[in-house]
BANU-507540 format. One record per residue (C-alpha): residue in three letters; x, y, z. Coordinates in pm, 1 decimal. Layout:
BEGIN
<residuo:Ala c1:X c2:Y c3:Z>;
...
This chain:
BEGIN
<residuo:Met c1:0.0 c2:0.0 c3:0.0>;
<residuo:Thr c1:135.5 c2:340.3 c3:-98.5>;
<residuo:Ala c1:69.2 c2:658.3 c3:95.6>;
<residuo:Pro c1:-109.4 c2:919.0 c3:-116.6>;
<residuo:Gln c1:55.3 c2:1251.7 c3:-182.6>;
<residuo:Ile c1:-65.4 c2:1534.1 c3:39.9>;
<residuo:Ile c1:-134.7 c2:1834.2 c3:-183.8>;
<residuo:Ala c1:-165.6 c2:2158.8 c3:13.3>;
<residuo:Thr c1:-321.6 c2:2468.8 c3:-140.0>;
<residuo:Ile c1:-130.6 c2:2789.2 c3:-69.7>;
<residuo:Gly c1:-362.5 c2:3089.1 c3:-54.5>;
<residuo:His c1:-407.4 c2:3428.4 c3:104.3>;
<residuo:Gly c1:-391.8 c2:3275.5 c3:451.0>;
<residuo:Ser c1:-77.2 c2:3068.1 c3:402.3>;
<residuo:His c1:159.0 c2:3220.7 c3:144.9>;
<residuo:His c1:400.7 c2:3375.5 c3:393.4>;
<residuo:Asp c1:745.4 c2:3216.1 c3:408.6>;
<residuo:Asp c1:719.1 c2:3072.4 c3:758.7>;
<residuo:Leu c1:384.1 c2:2908.2 c3:686.7>;
<residuo:Val c1:500.2 c2:2758.9 c3:356.3>;
<residuo:Arg c1:799.6 c2:2603.6 c3:531.8>;
<residuo:Ala c1:582.4 c2:2474.8 c3:816.0>;
<residuo:Ile c1:325.9 c2:2322.7 c3:577.3>;
<residuo:Val c1:599.7 c2:2135.1 c3:391.8>;
<residuo:Asp c1:764.6 c2:2024.2 c3:715.6>;
<residuo:Ala c1:427.1 c2:1895.4 c3:840.4>;
<residuo:Gly c1:407.8 c2:1657.7 c3:545.4>;
<residuo:Ala c1:285.6 c2:1834.2 c3:230.9>;
<residuo:Asp c1:427.8 c2:1665.4 c3:-78.7>;
<residuo:Val c1:295.0 c2:1911.8 c3:-339.2>;
<residuo:Leu c1:201.5 c2:2280.4 c3:-314.8>;
<residuo:Arg c1:-103.0 c2:2389.7 c3:-516.2>;
<residuo:Tyr c1:-179.6 c2:2741.6 c3:-635.9>;
<residuo:Asn c1:-528.5 c2:2828.1 c3:-759.9>;
<residuo:Ala c1:-483.3 c2:3083.6 c3:-1037.5>;
<residuo:Ala c1:-859.6 c2:3140.2 c3:-1054.8>;
<residuo:Thr c1:-854.7 c2:3325.3 c3:-723.3>;
<residuo:Met c1:-574.4 c2:3562.7 c3:-827.2>;
<residuo:Lys c1:-628.0 c2:3875.3 c3:-1035.0>;
<residuo:Thr c1:-335.4 c2:3795.4 c3:-1267.7>;
<residuo:Leu c1:-121.2 c2:3496.4 c3:-1358.6>;
<residuo:Asp c1:181.0 c2:3701.2 c3:-1253.9>;
<residuo:Gly c1:43.5 c2:3714.1 c3:-900.4>;
<residuo:Thr c1:48.0 c2:3335.1 c3:-887.3>;
<residuo:Val c1:402.7 c2:3330.5 c3:-1026.6>;
<residuo:Glu c1:516.8 c2:3568.9 c3:-752.9>;
<residuo:Arg c1:380.4 c2:3338.2 c3:-484.8>;
<residuo:Ile c1:548.3 c2:3033.7 c3:-639.8>;
<residuo:Val c1:880.7 c2:3216.6 c3:-657.5>;
<residuo:Gly c1:839.8 c2:3323.0 c3:-295.2>;
<residuo:Ala c1:762.9 c2:2969.6 c3:-179.2>;
<residuo:Arg c1:1058.8 c2:2819.0 c3:-360.3>;
<residuo:Arg c1:1287.3 c2:3083.7 c3:-218.0>;
<residuo:Ala c1:1150.2 c2:3024.3 c3:132.7>;
<residuo:Leu c1:1223.1 c2:2652.0 c3:105.5>;
<residuo:Ala c1:1562.8 c2:2687.6 c3:-59.0>;
<residuo:Asp c1:1697.1 c2:2962.8 c3:165.2>;
<residuo:Arg c1:1716.4 c2:2776.7 c3:491.6>;
<residuo:Pro c1:1990.3 c2:2579.0 c3:661.2>;
<residuo:Thr c1:1994.7 c2:2206.4 c3:601.9>;
<residuo:Ser c1:2159.0 c2:1921.3 c3:783.0>;
<residuo:Pro c1:2240.8 c2:1573.1 c3:656.1>;
<residuo:Gly c1:2022.4 c2:1279.2 c3:743.6>;
<residuo:Pro c1:1658.1 c2:1175.1 c3:708.7>;
<residuo:Ala c1:1539.5 c2:1457.8 c3:934.6>;
<residuo:Ala c1:1679.1 c2:1727.9 c3:706.9>;
<residuo:Pro c1:1407.9 c2:1973.8 c3:597.3>;
<residuo:Arg c1:1305.7 c2:1961.7 c3:233.8>;
<residuo:Thr c1:1430.4 c2:2251.3 c3:26.5>;
<residuo:Ala c1:1200.4 c2:2191.7 c3:-270.5>;
<residuo:Val c1:863.9 c2:2030.0 c3:-346.4>;
<residuo:Pro c1:665.7 c2:1997.7 c3:-670.9>;
<residuo:Ile c1:423.4 c2:2274.4 c3:-764.4>;
<residuo:Met c1:72.3 c2:2237.2 c3:-907.1>;
<residuo:Val c1:-102.0 c2:2532.5 c3:-1072.5>;
<residuo:Asp c1:-480.3 c2:2507.1 c3:-1102.9>;
<residuo:Leu c1:-602.6 c2:2702.4 c3:-1405.8>;
<residuo:Pro c1:-954.9 c2:2832.4 c3:-1489.1>;
<residuo:Phe c1:-930.4 c2:2675.4 c3:-1834.4>;
<residuo:Pro c1:-1063.6 c2:2542.9 c3:-2074.6>;
<residuo:Arg c1:-1376.4 c2:2666.3 c3:-1895.1>;
<residuo:Arg c1:-1420.4 c2:2883.7 c3:-1590.6>;
<residuo:Lys c1:-1703.1 c2:2928.0 c3:-1346.6>;
<residuo:Gln c1:-1857.6 c2:3258.8 c3:-1251.8>;
<residuo:Arg c1:-1718.3 c2:3434.3 c3:-946.1>;
<residuo:Leu c1:-1791.2 c2:3729.8 c3:-723.6>;
<residuo:His c1:-1572.6 c2:4017.7 c3:-834.6>;
<residuo:Thr c1:-1422.2 c2:4302.3 c3:-631.3>;
<residuo:Phe c1:-1662.6 c2:4253.7 c3:-343.5>;
<residuo:Arg c1:-1633.0 c2:4548.1 c3:-106.8>;
<residuo:Gly c1:-1442.7 c2:4429.1 c3:197.2>;
<residuo:Ala c1:-1217.1 c2:4126.3 c3:241.7>;
<residuo:Glu c1:-1498.0 c2:3931.9 c3:405.3>;
<residuo:His c1:-1860.5 c2:4019.6 c3:469.4>;
<residuo:Asp c1:-2056.1 c2:3827.7 c3:729.7>;
<residuo:Val c1:-2392.7 c2:3711.9 c3:601.6>;
<residuo:Pro c1:-2663.9 c2:3646.3 c3:859.6>;
<residuo:Gly c1:-2956.8 c2:3435.3 c3:752.5>;
<residuo:Gly c1:-3248.0 c2:3648.0 c3:634.6>;
<residuo:Lys c1:-3041.4 c2:3942.0 c3:508.0>;
<residuo:Thr c1:-3109.5 c2:4071.4 c3:156.5>;
<residuo:Phe c1:-2827.3 c2:4154.3 c3:-85.2>;
<residuo:Arg c1:-2835.2 c2:4317.4 c3:-426.0>;
<residuo:Phe c1:-2642.4 c2:4136.5 c3:-700.0>;
<residuo:Val c1:-2520.5 c2:4348.6 c3:-992.6>;
<residuo:Cys c1:-2325.5 c2:4278.7 c3:-1311.2>;
<residuo:Arg c1:-2183.9 c2:4627.8 c3:-1376.6>;
<residuo:Pro c1:-1926.2 c2:4797.4 c3:-1148.8>;
<residuo:Ala c1:-2108.6 c2:5131.8 c3:-1168.8>;
<residuo:Leu c1:-2408.9 c2:4973.8 c3:-995.3>;
<residuo:Gln c1:-2208.8 c2:4850.4 c3:-695.6>;
<residuo:Thr c1:-2288.9 c2:5155.5 c3:-486.3>;
<residuo:Gly c1:-2360.3 c2:5009.3 c3:-143.1>;
<residuo:Pro c1:-2190.6 c2:4775.6 c3:106.5>;
<residuo:Asp c1:-2453.5 c2:4508.2 c3:42.5>;
<residuo:His c1:-2410.0 c2:4518.0 c3:-334.8>;
<residuo:Val c1:-2232.5 c2:4215.8 c3:-483.4>;
<residuo:Leu c1:-2065.0 c2:4236.8 c3:-825.7>;
<residuo:Val c1:-2086.0 c2:3915.8 c3:-1031.3>;
<residuo:Glu c1:-1868.9 c2:3825.7 c3:-1332.6>;
<residuo:Val c1:-2153.5 c2:3786.3 c3:-1583.3>;
<residuo:Pro c1:-2248.8 c2:4014.6 c3:-1874.6>;
<residuo:Thr c1:-2621.6 c2:4019.8 c3:-1791.5>;
<residuo:Phe c1:-2885.7 c2:3863.3 c3:-1570.0>;
<residuo:Asp c1:-3143.4 c2:3857.7 c3:-1851.2>;
<residuo:Gly c1:-3291.4 c2:3508.2 c3:-1860.4>;
<residuo:Val c1:-3053.1 c2:3395.7 c3:-1586.6>;
<residuo:Val c1:-3255.0 c2:3425.4 c3:-1264.2>;
<residuo:Thr c1:-3623.5 c2:3422.0 c3:-1173.9>;
<residuo:Pro c1:-3802.6 c2:3514.4 c3:-849.0>;
<residuo:Gly c1:-3813.3 c2:3224.2 c3:-605.3>;
<residuo:Glu c1:-3507.5 c2:3053.1 c3:-753.1>;
<residuo:Val c1:-3241.0 c2:2926.6 c3:-509.8>;
<residuo:Phe c1:-2869.4 c2:2946.5 c3:-592.0>;
<residuo:Val c1:-2553.4 c2:2873.8 c3:-393.9>;
<residuo:Ile c1:-2214.8 c2:3036.5 c3:-346.0>;
<residuo:Gly c1:-1884.7 c2:2859.8 c3:-285.2>;
<residuo:Asp c1:-1915.6 c2:2489.2 c3:-214.5>;
<residuo:Gly c1:-2274.3 c2:2534.8 c3:-96.5>;
<residuo:Glu c1:-2205.2 c2:2707.2 c3:235.1>;
<residuo:Leu c1:-2427.5 c2:2998.6 c3:133.0>;
<residuo:Ala c1:-2768.6 c2:2969.7 c3:-30.5>;
<residuo:Phe c1:-2983.5 c2:3259.7 c3:-152.3>;
<residuo:Arg c1:-3340.0 c2:3284.9 c3:-279.4>;
<residuo:Val c1:-3409.5 c2:3543.5 c3:-550.1>;
<residuo:Thr c1:-3673.6 c2:3787.1 c3:-424.0>;
<residuo:Glu c1:-3685.4 c2:4042.6 c3:-707.1>;
<residuo:Val c1:-3533.9 c2:4081.9 c3:-1052.4>;
<residuo:Val c1:-3498.0 c2:4458.8 c3:-1091.9>;
<residuo:Asp c1:-3371.2 c2:4449.0 c3:-1451.2>;
<residuo:Gly c1:-3107.6 c2:4275.4 c3:-1661.4>;
<residuo:Asp c1:-2830.2 c2:4425.4 c3:-1448.9>;
<residuo:Arg c1:-2966.3 c2:4380.5 c3:-1095.1>;
<residuo:Phe c1:-3153.6 c2:4136.8 c3:-875.0>;
<residuo:Asp c1:-3217.1 c2:4101.9 c3:-501.7>;
<residuo:Ala c1:-3180.7 c2:3781.3 c3:-303.8>;
<residuo:Val c1:-3222.3 c2:3685.2 c3:61.1>;
<residuo:Ala c1:-2968.9 c2:3467.7 c3:242.0>;
<residuo:Leu c1:-3104.9 c2:3130.8 c3:352.6>;
<residuo:Thr c1:-2791.9 c2:3032.1 c3:546.3>;
<residuo:Lys c1:-2531.8 c2:3204.4 c3:759.3>;
<residuo:Trp c1:-2173.4 c2:3228.8 c3:632.0>;
<residuo:Tyr c1:-1956.4 c2:3498.0 c3:473.7>;
<residuo:Leu c1:-1897.3 c2:3652.7 c3:132.1>;
<residuo:Ser c1:-1556.4 c2:3739.9 c3:-7.0>;
<residuo:Asp c1:-1397.6 c2:3840.5 c3:-335.0>;
<residuo:Gly c1:-1340.7 c2:3552.6 c3:-574.0>;
<residuo:Lys c1:-1598.6 c2:3309.1 c3:-437.7>;
<residuo:Ser c1:-1778.0 c2:3105.7 c3:-703.0>;
<residuo:Ile c1:-2147.0 c2:3166.0 c3:-769.4>;
<residuo:His c1:-2363.3 c2:2895.6 c3:-924.2>;
<residuo:Leu c1:-2653.5 c2:3034.5 c3:-1125.3>;
<residuo:Ala c1:-2838.6 c2:2753.5 c3:-1300.8>;
<residuo:Arg c1:-2871.2 c2:2921.1 c3:-1640.3>;
<residuo:Val c1:-2520.1 c2:3063.0 c3:-1660.7>;
<residuo:Pro c1:-2292.9 c2:2798.0 c3:-1814.1>;
<residuo:Thr c1:-1923.0 c2:2779.9 c3:-1740.7>;
<residuo:Arg c1:-1745.3 c2:3017.7 c3:-1975.4>;
<residuo:Ala c1:-1520.1 c2:2890.9 c3:-2253.1>;
<residuo:Val c1:-1177.5 c2:3054.5 c3:-2274.8>;
<residuo:Asp c1:-989.6 c2:3123.5 c3:-2599.3>;
<residuo:Ala c1:-754.2 c2:2825.7 c3:-2603.0>;
<residuo:Ala c1:-455.8 c2:2936.9 c3:-2809.1>;
<residuo:Arg c1:-435.5 c2:3279.4 c3:-2648.8>;
<residuo:Tyr c1:-472.4 c2:3148.9 c3:-2294.4>;
<residuo:Val c1:-211.4 c2:2872.8 c3:-2333.7>;
<residuo:Ala c1:31.7 c2:3130.5 c3:-2472.9>;
<residuo:Glu c1:-33.7 c2:3349.6 c3:-2166.8>;
<residuo:Val c1:19.1 c2:3051.7 c3:-1935.1>;
<residuo:Ala c1:345.3 c2:2958.5 c3:-2106.4>;
<residuo:Ala c1:470.7 c2:3316.1 c3:-2092.1>;
<residuo:Ala c1:381.9 c2:3347.5 c3:-1723.9>;
<residuo:Phe c1:488.3 c2:3006.4 c3:-1595.2>;
<residuo:Gly c1:762.1 c2:2904.7 c3:-1838.8>;
<residuo:Gly c1:1021.2 c2:3055.6 c3:-1608.4>;
<residuo:Val c1:904.5 c2:2883.1 c3:-1289.2>;
<residuo:Arg c1:804.1 c2:2559.4 c3:-1465.9>;
<residuo:Pro c1:547.1 c2:2407.7 c3:-1226.7>;
<residuo:Glu c1:547.1 c2:2029.5 c3:-1235.1>;
<residuo:Tyr c1:168.1 c2:1998.9 c3:-1269.7>;
<residuo:Leu c1:-98.7 c2:2200.5 c3:-1451.8>;
<residuo:Ala c1:-462.1 c2:2129.5 c3:-1359.6>;
<residuo:Phe c1:-741.9 c2:2217.4 c3:-1602.3>;
<residuo:Ser c1:-1097.5 c2:2307.5 c3:-1502.5>;
<residuo:Phe c1:-1431.6 c2:2173.4 c3:-1626.1>;
<residuo:Val c1:-1280.2 c2:1925.9 c3:-1869.6>;
<residuo:Ser c1:-1567.7 c2:1760.7 c3:-2054.9>;
<residuo:Gly c1:-1389.7 c2:1500.6 c3:-2266.1>;
<residuo:Ala c1:-1067.3 c2:1380.6 c3:-2425.0>;
<residuo:Arg c1:-1087.6 c2:1653.7 c3:-2687.3>;
<residuo:Asp c1:-1016.9 c2:1920.7 c3:-2425.0>;
<residuo:Met c1:-701.9 c2:1749.9 c3:-2299.7>;
<residuo:Thr c1:-579.6 c2:1660.4 c3:-2648.4>;
<residuo:Arg c1:-616.2 c2:2023.3 c3:-2754.3>;
<residuo:Ile c1:-431.8 c2:2148.0 c3:-2446.3>;
<residuo:Arg c1:-147.4 c2:1899.7 c3:-2494.7>;
<residuo:Ser c1:-116.3 c2:2005.1 c3:-2858.3>;
<residuo:Leu c1:-101.1 c2:2374.4 c3:-2768.7>;
<residuo:Leu c1:162.8 c2:2310.9 c3:-2501.3>;
<residuo:Ala c1:375.3 c2:2089.5 c3:-2726.2>;
<residuo:Pro c1:592.0 c2:2370.9 c3:-2870.1>;
<residuo:Tyr c1:696.0 c2:2471.9 c3:-2519.6>;
<residuo:Ala c1:814.3 c2:2117.5 c3:-2445.5>;
<residuo:Ala c1:1055.8 c2:2117.7 c3:-2737.5>;
<residuo:Ala c1:1428.0 c2:2128.3 c3:-2671.3>;
<residuo:Ala c1:1439.4 c2:2445.8 c3:-2879.1>;
<residuo:His c1:1148.1 c2:2677.2 c3:-2939.4>;
<residuo:Pro c1:1090.1 c2:2939.3 c3:-3209.2>;
<residuo:Pro c1:1129.4 c2:3306.7 c3:-3109.1>;
<residuo:Ala c1:755.5 c2:3355.1 c3:-3155.9>;
<residuo:Asn c1:703.2 c2:3175.4 c3:-2826.8>;
<residuo:Gly c1:862.2 c2:3468.3 c3:-2647.7>;
<residuo:Pro c1:1202.1 c2:3530.3 c3:-2488.4>;
<residuo:Asp c1:1084.1 c2:3453.2 c3:-2135.3>;
<residuo:Val c1:963.2 c2:3099.8 c3:-2213.0>;
<residuo:Glu c1:1215.5 c2:2831.2 c3:-2121.4>;
<residuo:Ala c1:1244.3 c2:2534.4 c3:-2354.5>;
<residuo:Gly c1:1178.0 c2:2180.6 c3:-2244.1>;
<residuo:Trp c1:894.5 c2:2247.8 c3:-2000.0>;
<residuo:Arg c1:683.2 c2:1932.4 c3:-1981.5>;
<residuo:Pro c1:433.7 c2:1962.6 c3:-1695.2>;
<residuo:Lys c1:204.7 c2:1673.7 c3:-1609.0>;
<residuo:Leu c1:-148.2 c2:1754.4 c3:-1725.1>;
<residuo:Val c1:-428.0 c2:1706.9 c3:-1471.2>;
<residuo:Ala c1:-792.3 c2:1688.0 c3:-1583.7>;
<residuo:Lys c1:-1039.6 c2:1806.5 c3:-1321.6>;
<residuo:Ile c1:-1359.8 c2:1602.4 c3:-1303.1>;
<residuo:Glu c1:-1629.0 c2:1854.4 c3:-1206.4>;
<residuo:Thr c1:-1942.8 c2:1764.1 c3:-1402.3>;
<residuo:Ser c1:-2158.5 c2:1460.2 c3:-1467.1>;
<residuo:Glu c1:-2051.7 c2:1484.1 c3:-1832.9>;
<residuo:Ala c1:-1689.5 c2:1437.6 c3:-1729.2>;
<residuo:Val c1:-1786.8 c2:1136.9 c3:-1517.3>;
<residuo:Arg c1:-1964.5 c2:983.5 c3:-1816.6>;
<residuo:Asn c1:-1656.6 c2:1044.6 c3:-2031.1>;
<residuo:Ile c1:-1407.1 c2:935.6 c3:-1767.7>;
<residuo:Asp c1:-1243.2 c2:659.3 c3:-1972.8>;
<residuo:Glu c1:-1154.2 c2:886.1 c3:-2263.7>;
<residuo:Ile c1:-1040.0 c2:1162.0 c3:-2025.9>;
<residuo:Leu c1:-813.6 c2:915.7 c3:-1844.2>;
<residuo:Asp c1:-659.9 c2:806.6 c3:-2173.2>;
<residuo:Ala c1:-580.6 c2:1168.8 c3:-2262.8>;
<residuo:Ser c1:-449.1 c2:1285.8 c3:-1921.9>;
<residuo:Asp c1:-147.1 c2:1228.5 c3:-1699.9>;
<residuo:Leu c1:-361.1 c2:1253.2 c3:-1384.8>;
<residuo:Val c1:-723.4 c2:1324.6 c3:-1296.1>;
<residuo:Leu c1:-854.3 c2:1530.3 c3:-1006.2>;
<residuo:Phe c1:-1196.9 c2:1441.2 c3:-868.6>;
<residuo:Ala c1:-1322.1 c2:1783.1 c3:-755.5>;
<residuo:Arg c1:-1599.4 c2:1705.5 c3:-508.6>;
<residuo:Gly c1:-1686.3 c2:2068.4 c3:-437.9>;
<residuo:Asp c1:-1798.5 c2:2170.2 c3:-784.0>;
<residuo:Leu c1:-1927.5 c2:1825.5 c3:-877.3>;
<residuo:Ala c1:-2171.6 c2:1825.7 c3:-584.2>;
<residuo:Ile c1:-2310.6 c2:2155.6 c3:-717.4>;
<residuo:Gln c1:-2303.8 c2:2073.4 c3:-1088.4>;
<residuo:Ala c1:-2466.2 c2:1730.7 c3:-1033.7>;
<residuo:Pro c1:-2703.3 c2:1592.3 c3:-767.6>;
<residuo:Tyr c1:-2498.9 c2:1567.5 c3:-447.9>;
<residuo:Glu c1:-2653.7 c2:1230.7 c3:-360.8>;
<residuo:Leu c1:-2459.0 c2:1083.3 c3:-653.9>;
<residuo:Leu c1:-2121.4 c2:1213.2 c3:-533.8>;
<residuo:Gly c1:-2010.7 c2:899.0 c3:-351.9>;
<residuo:Ile c1:-2112.4 c2:677.0 c3:-642.9>;
<residuo:Tyr c1:-1926.9 c2:901.1 c3:-887.2>;
<residuo:Gln c1:-1615.1 c2:901.5 c3:-670.3>;
<residuo:Lys c1:-1601.3 c2:522.6 c3:-643.0>;
<residuo:His c1:-1653.6 c2:492.1 c3:-1018.6>;
<residuo:Val c1:-1383.7 c2:743.3 c3:-1112.4>;
<residuo:Val c1:-1127.7 c2:598.0 c3:-870.9>;
<residuo:Ala c1:-1196.2 c2:244.7 c3:-996.3>;
<residuo:Arg c1:-1164.4 c2:346.9 c3:-1361.7>;
<residuo:Ala c1:-844.8 c2:542.2 c3:-1291.1>;
<residuo:Arg c1:-687.8 c2:247.0 c3:-1114.4>;
<residuo:Ala c1:-788.7 c2:12.4 c3:-1394.0>;
<residuo:Arg c1:-601.9 c2:237.0 c3:-1639.7>;
<residuo:Asp c1:-314.7 c2:304.5 c3:-1398.5>;
<residuo:Val c1:-375.3 c2:679.9 c3:-1407.1>;
<residuo:Pro c1:-309.6 c2:864.1 c3:-1078.5>;
<residuo:Val c1:-625.9 c2:1008.2 c3:-923.1>;
<residuo:Ile c1:-647.4 c2:1294.4 c3:-673.4>;
<residuo:Ile c1:-946.0 c2:1353.0 c3:-444.5>;
<residuo:Ala c1:-1023.4 c2:1711.7 c3:-345.4>;
<residuo:Thr c1:-1258.9 c2:1921.1 c3:-132.6>;
<residuo:Gln c1:-1364.2 c2:1896.3 c3:231.4>;
<residuo:Val c1:-1112.0 c2:1630.3 c3:321.5>;
<residuo:Leu c1:-1037.2 c2:1773.6 c3:667.1>;
<residuo:Glu c1:-1217.8 c2:2108.7 c3:686.6>;
<residuo:Thr c1:-1325.5 c2:2060.4 c3:1048.4>;
<residuo:Thr c1:-958.4 c2:2074.9 c3:1151.8>;
<residuo:Met c1:-969.0 c2:2444.5 c3:1066.9>;
<residuo:Thr c1:-1162.1 c2:2497.0 c3:1391.3>;
<residuo:Arg c1:-1142.0 c2:2164.5 c3:1578.1>;
<residuo:Tyr c1:-857.6 c2:1971.2 c3:1734.5>;
<residuo:Val c1:-1015.6 c2:1633.3 c3:1656.2>;
<residuo:Pro c1:-1158.0 c2:1601.7 c3:1302.6>;
<residuo:Asn c1:-1509.4 c2:1482.6 c3:1233.7>;
<residuo:Arg c1:-1524.6 c2:1104.8 c3:1243.0>;
<residuo:Ser c1:-1667.7 c2:1101.4 c3:891.3>;
<residuo:Glu c1:-1355.1 c2:1282.7 c3:770.2>;
<residuo:Val c1:-1129.1 c2:1027.0 c3:937.1>;
<residuo:Leu c1:-1321.6 c2:745.8 c3:768.4>;
<residuo:Asp c1:-1326.3 c2:929.5 c3:434.8>;
<residuo:Leu c1:-950.1 c2:977.8 c3:431.2>;
<residuo:Thr c1:-894.1 c2:619.5 c3:546.1>;
<residuo:Asn c1:-1104.6 c2:491.7 c3:257.6>;
<residuo:Leu c1:-923.8 c2:714.3 c3:8.7>;
<residuo:Val c1:-596.4 c2:551.7 c3:109.0>;
<residuo:Leu c1:-745.1 c2:202.2 c3:91.3>;
<residuo:Asp c1:-907.2 c2:275.4 c3:-245.7>;
<residuo:Gly c1:-568.3 c2:365.7 c3:-390.8>;
<residuo:Ala c1:-595.6 c2:742.2 c3:-439.9>;
<residuo:Trp c1:-265.8 c2:885.5 c3:-561.6>;
<residuo:Gly c1:-325.8 c2:1213.5 c3:-382.0>;
<residuo:Val c1:-552.3 c2:1400.5 c3:-141.4>;
<residuo:Leu c1:-590.3 c2:1772.7 c3:-193.3>;
<residuo:Leu c1:-639.5 c2:2011.8 c3:95.9>;
<residuo:Ala c1:-802.7 c2:2328.3 c3:-38.8>;
<residuo:Lys c1:-965.0 c2:2563.6 c3:207.7>;
<residuo:Glu c1:-797.4 c2:2372.5 c3:491.2>;
<residuo:Thr c1:-452.9 c2:2511.7 c3:407.6>;
<residuo:Ser c1:-533.1 c2:2827.4 c3:210.3>;
<residuo:Ala c1:-757.4 c2:3020.7 c3:449.0>;
<residuo:Pro c1:-637.3 c2:3221.9 c3:749.3>;
<residuo:Gly c1:-611.2 c2:3037.6 c3:1078.7>;
<residuo:Asn c1:-381.8 c2:2741.7 c3:1128.1>;
<residuo:Pro c1:-310.4 c2:2602.7 c3:780.5>;
<residuo:Val c1:-40.3 c2:2371.6 c3:912.7>;
<residuo:Tyr c1:-259.5 c2:2160.0 c3:1139.6>;
<residuo:Pro c1:-474.6 c2:1998.2 c3:865.7>;
<residuo:Val c1:-155.0 c2:1870.5 c3:701.7>;
<residuo:Thr c1:-39.5 c2:1726.2 c3:1033.2>;
<residuo:Val c1:-372.3 c2:1548.2 c3:1080.0>;
<residuo:Ala c1:-376.3 c2:1418.0 c3:722.1>;
<residuo:Lys c1:-27.8 c2:1272.7 c3:754.4>;
<residuo:Arg c1:-111.4 c2:1115.5 c3:1089.8>;
<residuo:Ile c1:-416.6 c2:936.0 c3:946.7>;
<residuo:Ile c1:-244.1 c2:832.8 c3:624.1>;
<residuo:Asp c1:62.3 c2:695.8 c3:801.5>;
<residuo:Gln c1:-154.4 c2:489.5 c3:1035.4>;
<residuo:Val c1:-358.9 c2:341.1 c3:750.6>;
<residuo:Val c1:-45.5 c2:247.4 c3:555.8>;
<residuo:Ala c1:116.5 c2:97.8 c3:865.3>;
<residuo:Ser c1:-192.7 c2:-111.6 c3:936.3>;
<residuo:Gly c1:-125.7 c2:-331.1 c3:636.1>;
<residuo:Leu c1:-490.8 c2:-339.8 c3:530.9>;
<residuo:Pro c1:-532.1 c2:-422.3 c3:163.6>;
<residuo:Gly c1:-511.4 c2:-131.2 c3:-75.6>;
<residuo:Lys c1:-409.6 c2:-146.9 c3:-436.5>;
<residuo:Pro c1:-362.3 c2:-513.3 c3:-533.4>;
<residuo:Ser c1:-5.6 c2:-613.2 c3:-607.9>;
């Protein structure tokens, strides 16, 4: 039985040098950066450079206890499709009590009050109707539409208590994920990340093999030993990142075999999948995807709400302990900590708990992947 990789997301609550070092020392094997939550690709590059410097610029000593001075990097990209997000919300975080009404707008000029939320959509025409319920984030917040003012504004009342912040995803039923211009975006990615050369690139809302084949084709020139000047002077030759297909829709689950054949790894993204598809199917989908990935010997990563209770609790929920245990036994290549290690608080502790559980399962000798 092999211990899965612990993939820790570095975000606004954990990107400082001391925290990056502590997260790696606690057991993180890969550091993930979510480019969708940053305003520019260059902002993500800056954080990667900072993390690598923080790990490299520290004293080392020989022996097995020596701290690691480098770990692989995964960049999660909002491509080939991206979901809608809240944009430039006023205030870093805004507490939302149940029963409070907010106004949602799609033009910056209309965001005139503290309870006005700007959404990255061109119009609300035909998108929302009174009485409709929609969610934000991974479902922590739910709103019911109370009034559609016009194509640029609607009001909605909070059904749950949580908080709003810039960059959170919003799931409106009649707004599809947005396609991104492939050639232009891949060129931007290569220009931005060619210098730091992350080991993994993860791609969002992959629907089938065609997406991954297209991405691999567009990245091929940057993997060549020599590249033409048109690729730009800042792009290093020979960059061959592993390509990760994120499974976030029921369509992707249906097409899992062809996606596996076209990808280096797959990432089963439970957060978005439980919003995009009926959540009661999530466990069935996960078992199916893991089984198909193992049958094809493609590494599979499981993400979202692995150990979120450790953000506020010393002992994790028992269901989380059992979930992580089963992920190890099922043969997952990696477990991805998202909010657990990216939000402010104690981003190191979830890694410590994950490693403790994983090590115990592996040491138990229970059957995992058949030899």
